[in-house]
C-alpha positions in Angstrom: 27.7 22.7 -15.5 29.0 20.3 -12.8 27.9 16.7 -13.5 26.0 14.9 -10.8 28.1 12.5 -8.8 27.1 9.0 -7.6 26.8 10.5 -4.1 24.6 13.3 -5.4 22.3 10.9 -7.0 22.1 8.6 -3.9 21.2 11.6 -1.8 18.4 12.7 -4.2 17.0 9.2 -4.3 17.0 9.0 -0.5 14.6 11.9 -0.5 12.8 10.9 -3.7 10.8 14.0 -4.4 11.1 17.7 -5.1 9.1 20.9 -5.2 9.3 22.1 -8.8 9.3 25.7 -10.0 5.9 26.6 -11.5 7.5 27.8 -14.7 8.8 24.3 -15.4 5.5 22.8 -14.6 4.0 24.7 -17.5 5.7 22.2 -19.8 3.2 19.4 -19.4 5.3 17.0 -21.5 8.0 17.2 -18.8 5.8 15.3 -16.3 4.8 11.7 -16.3 2.2 9.9 -14.2 3.0 6.5 -12.7 0.5 3.8 -13.0 2.4 0.9 -11.3 4.4 0.3 -8.2 4.6 2.3 -5.0 4.4 5.6 -6.8 1.3 4.8 -8.8 -1.0 7.8 -9.2 1.8 10.3 -8.6 3.6 12.6 -11.0 7.4 12.7 -11.5 10.0 14.1 -13.8 13.6 13.3 -14.9 16.9 15.1 -14.8 20.0 14.2 -16.8 23.4 15.2 -15.6 26.4 13.7 -17.4 26.0 10.0 -17.6 23.5 9.9 -14.7 19.7 10.3 -14.6 17.5 10.7 -11.6 13.7 10.6 -11.3 12.0 12.7 -8.6 8.4 12.7 -7.6 6.6 16.1 -7.6 5.9 17.1 -4.0 5.3 20.6 -2.9 6.3 19.7 0.7 9.7 18.2 -0.2 12.9 19.7 1.2 14.3 19.7 -2.3 13.4 22.4 -4.8 14.0 22.4 -8.6 14.6 25.7 -10.2 15.5 26.9 -13.7 19.2 27.8 -14.1 20.4 28.9 -17.5 19.3 26.4 -20.1 18.9 23.7 -17.4 17.7 23.1 -13.9 19.3 23.0 -10.4 18.2 20.9 -7.4 18.6 22.9 -4.2 18.0 22.3 -0.5 17.9 25.5 1.5 20.9 27.5 0.4 22.8 24.5 -0.9 22.8 23.3 -4.5 22.8 19.5 -4.7 22.9 18.9 -8.4 22.3 20.5 -11.8 21.4 19.1 -15.2 18.9 19.1 -18.0 15.3 18.1 -17.7 14.5 15.0 -19.9 11.3 14.6 -21.7 9.8 11.1 -21.4 8.9 9.5 -24.8 6.4 7.2 -23.0 6.7 7.5 -19.3 10.5 7.3 -19.5 13.3 9.0 -21.4 14.6 7.0 -24.3 12.1 4.2 -24.1 8.5 3.1 -24.1 7.6 2.1 -20.6 4.1 0.8 -20.4 1.9 -0.5 -17.6 -0.4 -3.1 -19.2 -2.6 -4.0 -16.2 -3.4 -1.0 -13.9 -5.1 -3.3 -11.5 -4.0 -6.1 -9.1 -5.7 -8.9 -7.2 -2.9 -8.8 -4.5 -2.7 -6.3 -1.7 1.0 -5.5 -1.2 0.9 -2.8 1.6 3.3 -0.4 -0.2 1.4 -0.4 -3.5 -1.6 1.8 -4.2 -2.5 0.0 -7.5 -5.3 -2.2 -6.1 -7.0 0.9 -4.7 -6.8 2.8 -8.0 -8.8 0.1 -9.8 -7.4 0.9 -13.2 -8.1 -0.9 -16.4 -6.2 -3.2 -18.9 -4.6 -1.9 -22.1 -5.5 -3.9 -25.2 -2.6 -5.1 -27.3 -3.5 -2.6 -30.0 -3.3 0.2 -27.5 0.2 -0.9 -26.4 1.3 -0.9 -30.0 -0.1 2.5 -30.6 1.7 3.9 -27.6 5.0 2.5 -28.8 4.4 4.0 -32.3 3.7 7.4 -30.7 6.9 7.2 -28.6 8.9 6.4 -31.8 7.4 9.5 -33.4 8.5 11.7 -30.5 12.2 10.5 -30.7 14.5 7.6 -30.8 13.6 4.8 -28.4 16.2 2.3 -27.3 14.0 -0.2 -25.5 10.4 -1.3 -24.7 9.5 -2.1 -21.1 6.2 -3.8 -20.1 4.9 -4.1 -16.5 1.7 -4.2 -14.6 -0.3 -5.7 -11.8 -2.2 -9.0 -11.8 -5.7 -8.5 -13.1 -7.1 -12.1 -12.8 -4.3 -14.5 -12.2 -0.5 -14.6 -12.7 -1.0 -17.2 -15.4 -3.4 -15.1 -17.4 -1.1 -12.0 -17.0 1.8 -13.9 -18.4 -0.4 -15.0 -21.4 -1.4 -11.4 -22.0 2.2 -10.2 -21.8 3.4 -12.9 -24.2 0.8 -12.0 -26.8 1.9 -8.3 -26.6 5.6 -9.2 -26.8 4.9 -11.3 -29.9 3.1 -8.4 -31.6 5.9 -6.0 -30.7 8.6 -8.4 -31.9 7.1 -8.7 -35.3 7.4 -4.9 -35.8 10.3 -3.7 -33.7 14.0 -4.8 -33.5 14.4 -3.4 -30.0 15.1 -5.0 -26.6 11.9 -5.9 -24.8 11.8 -6.3 -21.1 8.9 -7.7 -19.1 8.1 -7.5 -15.4 5.5 -9.9 -14.0 4.7 -12.1 -11.0 6.3 -15.5 -11.9 4.5 -18.7 -12.7 5.9 -22.1 -13.1 6.7 -21.5 -16.8 6.6 -17.7 -17.2 10.2 -17.4 -18.1 10.0 -20.0 -20.9 6.7 -18.5 -22.2 8.0 -15.0 -22.4 11.4 -16.0 -23.8 9.7 -17.9 -26.6 7.5 -14.9 -27.3 10.5 -12.8 -27.9 11.3 -11.0 -24.6 15.0 -10.2 -24.0 14.8 -9.5 -20.3 12.6 -10.5 -17.4 12.0 -9.1 -13.9 10.5 -10.7 -10.9 10.5 -8.4 -7.9 11.5 -9.7 -4.5 10.5 -6.4 -2.9 12.4 -7.3 0.3 14.7 -10.1 1.3 13.5 -10.0 4.9 11.2 -13.0 5.1 9.2 -11.7 8.1 8.6 -8.4 6.5 7.7 -10.0 3.1 5.0 -12.0 4.7 3.5 -8.9 6.3 3.6 -6.6 3.3 3.0 -9.1 0.5 0.2 -11.3 1.8 -0.6 -14.2 -0.6 2.8 -14.1 -2.3 5.8 -16.3 -1.8 9.4 -15.0 -1.5 10.8 -18.5 -1.8 8.9 -19.0 -5.1 10.1 -15.7 -6.5 13.7 -16.6 -5.6 13.4 -20.0 -7.2 11.8 -18.5 -10.3 14.6 -15.9 -10.6 17.1 -18.7 -10.5 15.2 -20.6 -13.2 14.9 -17.4 -15.3 18.7 -17.0 -15.4 19.0 -20.5 -16.9 16.6 -19.4 -19.7 17.5 -15.7 -20.3 21.1 -15.8 -19.2 23.1 -13.9 -16.6 22.4 -10.1 -16.4 19.2 -10.4 -18.4 17.2 -11.1 -15.2 16.5 -8.4 -12.6 14.6 -7.8 -9.4 13.5 -4.7 -7.4 14.2 -4.0 -3.7 12.1 -1.5 -1.8 14.1 0.3 0.8 12.4 1.5 4.0 10.0 -1.3 4.8 11.8 -2.0 8.1 14.7 -4.1 6.9 18.2 -3.5 8.2 21.2 -2.6 6.1 22.7 -6.1 6.5 19.6 -7.6 5.0 19.9 -5.4 2.0 23.6 -6.0 1.5 23.2 -9.8 1.8 20.2 -9.7 -0.5 22.0 -7.7 -3.2 25.0 -10.0 -2.9 22.9 -13.2 -3.2 21.1 -12.0 -6.3 24.3 -10.7 -7.9 25.9 -14.1 -7.4 22.9 -15.7 -9.1 23.4 -13.5 -12.1 20.5 -11.3 -11.3 20.6 -7.5 -11.5 19.2 -6.0 -8.2 17.5 -2.6 -8.5 17.1 -0.6 -5.3 
């Protein structure tokens, strides 16, 4: 089996979805349904190839098709095979970890995100603990990740996350990462609760685009909060997401990645 190259993965990510052989879809545990971010409400699955992993959304209209080949799968486009590997079963929305959306609702209206329209609920701390327990029963987990929208206010969301982190920390000796919209003291609160990593998403480093697609939010405040989080969590324990394709140019992305990296922040594209 030929392992997926960095170029292969980049190409698959650029398309982002695949039509999957119906035989594979019979394995319900292979699929996971997103409840946060731009892909909320959609289903996806994971492929592992060598040291690389890729997640593709399930889309019957995609130019990519995933078919069974031997014990694994292959991703093809027309007559060309792009990559091959093994399907990975998510323990809790992600292979090897418990990835949990705490608040499936948001008071903000970022134009790329369907979460406000889905009007989901909030998971109780006991529900989150149960989900982690069930993930541990399925296999070995290496980390716990908590994310979500903003149900009432950023401050109350941070308080909710901190309570859950404290409960998890009492039971699990695992890295815990939290993604929230920042507040003036969110990094300190979550670090004291026992979080190991924190994520504040810039979404885009183009200020004009940010104002249009993230009304009511502040890119300057997010950047300042990221800088402060590095002082508390340390370099490479703070990260931020970029969304590609909002209208930004390549130079904006390159400069943004460079700026965050120099600040000690891990940029995720």
